[in-house]
N, C-alpha and C positions, 0 to 999 in steps of 0.2 A: 574200129576203135571207139566209136560213140557208144556202141553196145556195151563194151568192156568197162568203159568209164561208168555207165549207168549201173551195171552190175556191181562195180566196186563200191559205189556210193551206197547201194542197197545192202551189200555185205557189211560195210563199215558201220552202217546204222544198226545192224543186227549185233556187231561186235561190241558196240558202245553201250554195253550193259551198265546198270547202275551198280556202283561198287558198294556192297554191304559190309560193314565192319567199322572198326574204330577210325574216327576222323583224323586227318594229319594233325599233329600237335601244332600249337602256334610257334612261330619262329621266336627265338630267345629275345630279340628286340622288341617283340610285340606281346610277350607273355605277361600275365599278371604276376605280381610279386615285386620284391625289392632286390636290386642288384647291390651286393655288399662290396664288390671291388676285388680286384686280383690280390690285394694285400691279405685278404681273408684266408687265402690259400697258401700264403708264403712262409708260414712258420716251418722251421727245419724239422719239426715233428709231424707236419702235415704234408705239404707237397713241395717244401722248400729245401730238401735235403740237397747237399752237393753231389753226392753219388747215390746209386740205387741201394735200397735196403734188401738184403738176401733174406731176411726173416720176415718179410711183409708179403701179403698178396699183390700189393701195388708197388710200383717203384719208389714212390715218396719223393722224387726229384722232378715231378712233372712241371712245377712252377719254374724251376731252375732252368729245365730244358726249354721251356717256352721263352723265358726271358733272355737266354744267352743264344739260342740256336734258331728259333722259329721266326721266320719273316713277319708273321702275324703281329708279333710284339712291337714291330717297328713301323706298323701301318700308319699310326697317327703321326709319327715323326716325318713320315714322307710328305705330309701336308705342310711342313714347314719349309721345304726346299724351294729353289727358284722356279722349278717347273710347275709346282702346285700353285705358287703365287701367280705365275703367268696364266695358268689355266682359269684360276678365279677371276683374274682381271679380264681375260677374253669373254668369260661368260657374263660379265657385268654384274658379278655378286656384290652385294652390299657389305659383306663382311669377308675377312681372309678365310682362305681354304680351311684352317684348323678350327674355325668357328662355325662354318657354313654346314647346315644340316645335310645338304645334297652331298657333300664330301664325307661328313662324319658317319653317315648312315652305313657306310661300308668300310671306312678306314678306322673305325672304333666301334665299341659297343656303345650304342647311343639310345638308351631308354629314356623316357620322359624325366623331367626334373623331379617330379613327385615319386619316382621309383628308384632313386639313387640313395644309397646308404651313406653314412658319414665317412667311410673310407674309399668310397668310389671315386676314381679319377679317370676322366675321359682320355687323358693322355696315356693310359695304359693301352690304348689301341684295341686290337682284335684280341680281347682278353679271355679269361677263362669262361666268364659268363656269356660271352659272344657265341660260344658254341654249346655250353652246358646249361645255359638258361639261368634266370635270376635265382640265387641261391638261399634266399632267406628262409624257405620252407623245407629245404632239403639238406642243408650244410650240416646241421647237427646230426640228422638221422643217417647220413651216408657213411658214417664212421662207426655207427652202433652195431655190434655183433648181433646177427640174427635178423636185422632188417634187410630185406631182399632188394636186389636192384629194380624189380618191378615196382615195388612199394615206393621206392625214391622217384620213379618215373611218374607215378600218380601224384607226388608232391610237387612236380614241375621240372624235375631233371630232364633235360631234352635227350630224346633217344638217338644219340649220335652214332651208336654201333649198329643201328638198323640201316641197311643200305639205301632203301628208298627215302628215309628221313635224313640220313646224311647227305645224299645227293641234292635234296631240296634246300637243305641248309647252305651248302657250299655254293649252289647255283644261284641262290638269292642275292649274292654278291658277285660271283664271278660271271654272271650273266645279268641277273636282275629278276625281280618279280613285281607284283602289283604295288609294293610299298617302297621299292628302290630299284632304279633302272639306269644303266649307263646308256644314254641316248646318243645319236649321231652328233648332236650339238656338243655333247661333252668331249666326244672323241675329236670333233672338229677343232675344239678349243685347245687340244694338245694331249688329251688322255690316250694312253696306249690302247691298241685294239685288244678286245676281250677274246682271249683263247684259253679254253679250259677243258681238261679231262681228268676225271676224279682220281683214278688209280695212279696216273703218271704224277699228279700234284701231291698225292698222299705219299708216294715213294720219295719225292724230293723234300718233304716236310719231316723233320726228325720225330720219330715216334715217342710219345710220352706214355707208352703202355707196352705191355708184353703179352702175347697171346699164349697163355699157359692153361692148365686145367681149370684153375679158378676163373679165368676170364671166360672160357667156354661154358662152364657151368652157369655163370651169371648172366652172359649176354649172347651166348651162341657162338658157332664157329666164325672165324674171319676168314672169308673167301674173296680174294682180289678179283677173280674172274666174275663172280657174281656181282660184286660192287661195280665192276666196269660195265657189265651188261645192263644193270638196273640204272646205272649213272647215265649211260647213253639214252635209254628209253625216257628218263626224267628230264634230260637235256632237251631232246626233241619235243617232249610235251610242253616244257617251259617255253621254248621258242613258238610253238604253235598257239599256246595260250596267249602269248603277246601278240601275235599276228592276229588272233581272233578278237582281240580287245580294242573297241573303237577309241578308247581313251589313251591307248599307248601305240597303236599301229600307224599313227599319222603325225605329222608335224606340219600343220597349216595345209597348204596346197599338196606338199609332197608326202609320199609314204615315209614312215620311220625307216631311215636308210640304214640304220644298224641291222635290220633284219635282212639285208642284202649282201651279196658277196662284195666285199671291199675292193678286190682287185679288178673288178669289172670297170671300175672307174679309175682307180688309183694306180695307174701305170702310165708308161711313156706313150704319147700320141703316136709315135712312130712304130710302136711294137704291134704286130698283128699275130695274136695268139688265139682267136676265136675257135671254139670247138663246139660242134652241134651237141646239144642235150635236150631231152624232153620235147623235141621238135620246135624249140624256140628259134627264132631267126636271129641273125647278128644284129649288133647295135642295141640290145635290150640288156638291162641288169637282172641277173637271176637272184632269187632267194638264196640266202646262205644255208644250204641244206646238208651241211656237213654231218650234223648229228642224224638227220634222216638216213643218210647213207649207211651210217653204223647200224641203225635200227634195220635197214634192209637186209644186211648181212645176218642180223639176229633172227629176223623172221624166217629167212631162208633155212636156218639151222633148227630153230625151236618151234616154229609155227609155219612150216612150209605150205600148208594148204591155204593159208591167207596171204602168201607172199605176193602173188599176182594182183590180188585186190589192192594190197598196200601200194605196189609200183604204180598201178593205174591211178590211184587216188593222189599220189604225189604228183604225177604228171598232170593230172587235171588241176591241182593247186597251182602249179607253176603257170599254166595256161590262163588260169583264172586271174592271177595277178597281172598278166600281160594285157588281158581284156579289160582291165579296170574293176575287177570284182563283180562284173555282171554275168548273167547266164548268156552263153552264146552256143552256136551249134557244136562247137568242139568242146565246150565245157557245159553240159547241160545240167551238172549237178548244182550250179548256182553260184551264189557269192563266195568271195574269198573267205570271209570270216565264217560262214557256215561250213565250208570244206575244211578249214583249220580246226574248227570246234569238233567236227566229227572225227577227224583223224586223231586229234588230241585224246578224245574219249576212247578211242580204240587202244591208245597206248596204256590207259588205265588196266585194261585187260591184259596187255602184254606184260605189264610189271608183275601181276598176280602170277602169270605163267612162269616168269623168270625166277620169282621167289620160290617156286616148287620144282624148277628144272634141275635135274642131276648134271651138274657140269663135270662130267667124268672126262678123261683125257681124249676119248674119241669125239665127244661133243665139242671140246675145246679145239681139236684139230679140224673139224668141219668149219667151225667159226673162223679159224685162221685162213683156211683156203678160200672161204666165201669172201673174205675181206680182200684177198689177193685177186680173186677173180673179178671183182668190181672193176678193175682196170680195163677189162675188155669192153666195157660199155661206156668208157671215156668219163666215168664218174669222178675221177681224180684230177680232172682237167683244171678245177679251181684249187687255189692254194689251200684254202681252209679245209677242203675235203681231204686232200693229201695229207695235211697236218694230223687230222684226226685219225686218218688211216695208219700213219706211222706210229703214233703213240699207241693205238689199238694193238697193232701187229707186235710191237715190242713188249707190251703188256702180256699178251697171249703167249708169245714164245718164251718170255721169262717165266711164266706160271708153269708152262709144260716142262721146261727145263728144270725148274726148281723141284718138281714132283718126279723127275727121272723119266719123263715121257717124251722128251725131245733131245736129241743131241745137237747142240748148237755148234755147227761146224765153222770153220774159218771162212768158208764161202758165205755163211749167213751173217756172221760178224761183219764181213766186208760190205756186204749189201746194206745191212742196217747203218753202218758208218757212212756209206755214200749217200743214202737217203737222208740222214741227218744233215750232212753237209749241204745237199740240195735245198733242204728246208731252212738252212740257217739265215738265209736272206730272202725274204719273201718277194722283194722287187725283182729278184733274178731267178725266180722259180721256173723251171723248164719242165713242162708236163711230159714231154717225150722222154727225157732222161729218167723221170720217175717211173714211167711205164717199163723202161729197159731194167731198172733196178728191181721192180716188182717180178719181172719175168725171171730174173736171177734168183730171187727169193723163192718163187715157186719152184724152180728147179731144185734148189737146195732142200727145200722142205719135202718135196716128193722124193729126192733121194734118201733122206733120212727115213721116210715112211717105207721105202722099199728095203732098206737094210734092217729095219726093226721087224720084219715079217719073218 
């Protein structure tokens, strides 16, 4: 095993190539320029129409959809409720939640005071410019015939249609980055557990665009499966970047506990449900590796020659955390931060691979089966891993069915429904029952595959 870990560290170092190309754009809340406010988009001849326009390349009712149906428009108002007031009090904040930067950074578009236009309102919440960037330099040109989408991107429009940039943006709030981060202290004060998968959340949020010929010509094809795959790689990299950052990976004497499996501690003392994974003993808390499990299924499908090295590196990372981040006989690769950094760099390469991968129906089926087969290694014993697996399996199955490459049988529907019910209460999650449902799903998918031949 030691030899395999050493080889994996060497291979990951070779995989961690320097990515040459355009740097990631700044996040909208950090971008230069002035935010003019959601009201600048609200005209009925702009994006504030009540119903879509048939004669327009865009719907024209995007602002109306956001204001009436999108939960992001209510993010600021959440800070006014009793739960938010209690969280602010528990954290010992000097100001109420709706005025505290630590809350506003994700519950609103919160640029500096100098970057707010006359019509800007913090109470708009996660508004247009929170996702599309400060608009003063592109708001005029984006309606001019002949000005391309790429030209508007150069003026500061955020490239939210690019899977990698979309994932970074969403995860910057739904997990956190170096500028804003939901810590264990914030959750301990009463904030809900962070749980996110980009395609599932996108499906639950009302679309304010339509993917037609004009959309594809300007922005490229919209591919939910590619978005899911790249989103998982970015989520895993975001997690590892945090683990590798000494400014964020600790909270005094303790490690930053938000990086670990919540349910290793938050469960009944009378409940005994420990399952061996990565050779770790009972009585220790494991990293929340749910996104890494999804990446493992991806590597098995699109980068199989490096899958063994990835597995060994993740096992070494778990053992390094247990050893206190120091080099030991079983983790010769060294400190936790170094291992996390090395694996995170390898994921940059994986993202490039995923951007070029042909996600045909055969590839999607292999991914679907890889995710199901993870159950045999007890990888979904933790609730967070099972939760991510369920969302991924549902996204893949829906994508295959939508393209006519999977017949969703009653057995599949029943299995997905039972998995959903199992995951509806995280405190009552039963690993053994989830495995039973995965076995049923495996049988149903295999039966469909046989009937398709």
